[in-house]
C-alpha positions in Angstrom: -11.8 -6.8 20.2 -15.5 -7.1 21.0 -17.5 -4.7 23.2 -18.2 -7.5 25.7 -14.5 -8.1 26.1 -13.8 -4.4 26.5 -16.4 -4.0 29.2 -14.9 -6.8 31.3 -11.5 -5.0 31.5 -10.7 -2.7 34.5 -9.4 0.8 34.0 -5.7 -0.2 34.3 -6.1 -2.9 31.7 -8.0 -0.6 29.4 -5.2 2.0 29.6 -2.5 -0.7 28.9 -4.5 -2.1 25.9 -5.1 1.5 24.6 -1.4 2.3 24.7 -0.6 -1.0 22.9 -3.2 -0.5 20.2 -2.2 3.2 19.6 1.4 2.1 19.0 0.3 -0.7 16.6 -2.0 1.8 14.8 0.8 4.2 14.2 3.1 1.5 13.0 0.5 0.1 10.6 -0.3 3.5 9.3 3.3 4.3 8.6 3.8 0.9 6.9 0.8 1.7 4.7 2.3 5.0 3.6 5.5 3.4 2.6 4.0 0.5 0.8 0.3 -0.6 0.7 -0.7 -3.0 3.5 -2.3 -6.3 2.5 -5.4 -5.5 4.5 -6.1 -1.8 4.7 -9.4 -2.5 6.6 -7.1 -3.4 9.5 -6.3 0.3 9.9 -10.0 1.2 10.2 -10.6 -1.6 12.7 -7.7 -0.5 14.9 -9.0 3.1 14.9 -12.5 2.0 15.9 -11.2 -0.3 18.6 -9.1 2.5 20.0 -12.3 4.7 20.1 -14.2 2.0 21.9 -11.5 1.6 24.5 -11.3 5.4 25.0 -15.1 5.5 25.4 -15.2 2.7 27.9 -12.2 4.2 29.8 -13.9 7.5 30.2 -17.2 5.9 31.3 -15.3 3.9 34.0 -13.5 7.0 35.3 -16.7 8.9 35.9 
């Protein structure tokens, strides 16, 4: 998800997307521990996207 797309979302949408991505991150991380994932860079990208969403959410709440 690009920064421009994240900035367009309102606080409620950001919270929903954040919950969705955190669940996907945990699922991917667990799958990677059991057997290596095809694209391990996906884990890093999910973590960074979650951080971007949290940053934008905190900026909108202030």
